[in-house]
BAFI-3210 file (N, C-alpha, C; in Angstrom, 3 decimals, decimal comma, padded with zeros to 6 digits):
// residues 73
n [1|2|3|4|5|6|7|8|9|10|11|12|13|14|15|16|17|18|19|20|21|22|23|24|25|26|27|28|29|30|31|32|33|34|35|36|37|38|39|40|41|42|43|44|45|46|47|48|49|50|51|52|53|54|55|56|57|58|59|60|61|62|63|64|65|66|67|68|69|70|71|72|73]
n.u [001,252|-001,810|-002,576|-004,918|-006,195|-007,640|-009,078|-009,466|-011,461|-010,749|-008,041|-008,696|-010,909|-009,574|-007,886|-009,756|-011,017|-008,783|-008,110|-010,424|-010,346|-008,059|-008,965|-010,746|-009,067|-008,115|-005,466|-003,747|-001,998|-001,015|-000,423|001,151|-001,010|-000,798|000,096|-000,656|-003,049|-004,922|-005,792|-006,160|-006,722|-004,168|-003,406|-003,752|-005,149|-003,524|-003,978|-004,406|-005,981|-007,964|-009,331|-010,978|-013,822|-014,590|-013,419|-014,810|-017,400|-017,133|-016,368|-018,723|-020,456|-019,416|-019,956|-018,146|-017,032|-015,414|-013,030|-012,281|-009,418|-007,939|-004,728|-003,051|-000,337]
n.v [007,208|008,850|012,192|014,630|017,938|020,491|023,435|026,882|029,885|031,700|032,087|031,774|030,027|027,728|027,226|026,741|024,392|022,711|022,490|021,197|018,763|017,606|017,182|015,152|013,158|013,006|013,041|015,772|018,246|021,619|023,640|025,658|026,779|025,033|026,737|025,900|024,721|026,558|030,049|030,794|031,643|031,199|029,273|025,745|022,543|019,481|016,052|012,468|011,068|009,229|010,141|012,117|012,193|012,374|014,820|016,598|016,249|017,166|019,833|020,758|020,500|022,474|024,678|025,627|026,600|024,612|023,596|020,566|018,926|016,313|015,126|013,412|011,065]
n.w [-001,325|-001,778|-001,811|-000,572|-000,806|001,138|000,299|001,086|001,587|003,515|005,828|008,484|008,450|007,609|009,814|011,844|010,922|010,851|013,614|014,526|013,090|014,168|016,788|016,253|015,506|012,921|010,788|009,572|007,649|007,813|005,103|002,535|-000,056|-003,013|-005,907|-008,430|-007,952|-006,866|-006,404|-003,640|-000,170|000,693|002,579|003,012|003,829|003,985|003,488|003,855|001,096|001,588|003,786|002,832|002,687|005,401|006,043|004,360|005,369|008,042|007,617|006,485|008,684|010,300|008,829|006,983|003,908|001,531|-000,960|-002,314|-003,456|-005,097|-005,380|-007,646|-007,807]
ca.u [000,032|-002,473|-002,959|-005,982|-006,062|-008,834|-008,768|-010,363|-011,552|-010,039|-007,123|-009,411|-011,657|-008,608|-007,413|-010,873|-011,174|-007,587|-008,259|-011,490|-009,881|-007,142|-009,803|-011,372|-008,021|-007,786|-004,128|-003,637|-000,896|-001,239|000,630|000,787|-001,814|-000,029|-000,412|-001,293|-004,383|-005,862|-005,343|-007,038|-006,217|-002,744|-003,164|-004,637|-004,873|-003,175|-004,278|-004,587|-007,223|-008,953|-010,080|-011,680|-015,233|-014,686|-013,065|-015,942|-018,520|-016,879|-016,422|-020,142|-021,013|-018,913|-020,363|-016,948|-016,974|-014,095|-012,884|-011,384|-008,663|-007,089|-003,549|-002,534|001,138]
ca.v [007,723|009,901|013,288|015,551|019,271|021,287|024,834|027,766|031,305|032,468|031,325|031,465|028,795|026,638|026,945|026,154|023,009|021,989|022,164|020,208|017,473|017,068|016,678|013,915|012,180|012,998|013,617|016,709|019,209|022,953|023,914|026,693|026,264|024,963|027,734|025,262|024,273|027,672|031,324|030,980|032,487|030,965|028,033|024,617|021,373|018,311|014,847|011,256|011,181|008,328|010,912|013,227|012,204|012,880|016,241|017,301|016,187|018,046|021,215|021,066|020,697|023,745|025,763|026,146|026,186|024,157|022,916|019,430|018,569|015,130|015,254|012,091|011,076]
ca.w [-000,737|-002,547|-000,925|-000,940|-000,215|001,384|-000,002|001,840|001,234|004,545|006,680|009,725|008,205|007,585|011,173|012,593|010,488|011,292|015,041|014,692|012,579|015,178|017,886|015,791|015,207|011,492|010,599|008,460|007,723|007,264|004,121|001,555|-001,167|-004,258|-006,847|-009,585|-007,548|-006,673|-005,851|-002,482|000,912|000,929|003,306|002,748|004,653|003,178|004,246|003,067|000,328|002,185|004,778|002,174|003,069|006,780|006,024|003,738|006,309|009,192|007,128|006,352|010,029|010,823|007,934|006,307|002,504|001,089|-002,242|-002,150|-004,652|-004,930|-006,232|-007,986|-007,968]
c.u [-000,507|-002,952|-004,146|-005,717|-007,449|-008,418|-009,855|-010,393|-010,796|-009,130|-007,803|-010,220|-010,726|-008,142|-008,521|-011,035|-009,983|-007,712|-009,307|-011,060|-008,921|-007,909|-010,425|-010,352|-007,686|-006,465|-004,138|-002,446|-001,351|-000,091|000,198|-000,039|-000,945|-000,666|-001,071|-002,689|-005,373|-005,139|-006,238|-006,319|-004,744|-002,445|-004,175|-004,300|-004,604|-003,371|-004,396|-005,947|-008,326|-009,851|-010,931|-013,149|-015,443|-014,384|-014,229|-017,125|-018,321|-016,906|-017,877|-020,796|-020,628|-019,347|-019,196|-016,958|-015,551|-014,184|-011,899|-010,727|-007,801|-005,942|-002,954|-001,023|001,563]
c.v [008,836|010,950|014,049|016,866|019,856|022,742|025,715|029,165|032,159|031,540|030,932|030,185|027,586|026,250|026,302|024,682|022,166|021,564|021,079|018,830|016,817|016,497|015,334|012,827|012,046|013,728|014,513|017,620|020,529|023,217|025,063|026,053|026,210|025,864|027,114|024,732|025,421|028,921|031,645|031,806|032,268|029,751|026,975|023,529|020,211|017,071|013,667|011,334|010,278|009,088|012,020|013,313|012,777|014,368|017,057|017,365|017,152|019,510|021,651|021,321|022,048|024,938|026,404|025,668|025,780|023,652|021,791|019,103|017,373|015,253|013,871|012,159|011,080]
c.w [-001,624|-001,557|-001,487|-000,225|-000,005|001,206|000,607|001,258|002,246|005,354|007,990|009,567|008,215|008,976|012,020|012,216|010,933|012,753|015,254|014,200|013,562|016,358|017,527|015,451|013,736|011,312|009,375|008,703|007,137|006,296|003,214|000,437|-002,416|-005,315|-008,072|-009,242|-007,436|-006,209|-004,663|-001,419|001,209|001,769|002,870|003,753|003,713|004,043|003,292|002,386|000,875|003,166|004,154|002,572|004,457|006,833|005,455|004,711|007,479|008,783|006,984|007,701|010,605|009,967|007,207|004,855|002,129|-000,342|-001,991|-003,485|-004,310|-005,904|-006,445|-008,177|-009,422]
res [m|v|f|a|y|a|l|f|k|t|a|t|d|g|m|i|l|h|r|r|l|r|e|l|g|v|k|d|d|i|c|p|t|p|r|h|l|a|d|s|c|g|i|s|l|r|f|d|a|i|a|a|g|a|v|r|e|e|a|g|r|l|g|i|p|i|e|l|v|v|q|r|p]
***
C-alpha cells in the first residue's frame, strides 16, 4: 500500500481534520511527522494515498492549509 501524509502548521488543525475524516469514513492514523518530510507541528495524518483527493477537498472545506506528501515504498 502506498501511504500519503497530510502535514499541518498546527496540531489543532490536524485534530480537526482527523475528526472530520472519521465522520466521513476515511481511515487515517495520527502519527508523528517523519522528520525527512518536514519540520512541521509534529503530527501528521497518514492514510491510503487513494484517499488523497478526499483529504485535500475536506481540508479545503474546513479552511485548513495542508501539505500532502505521498511516500512511495
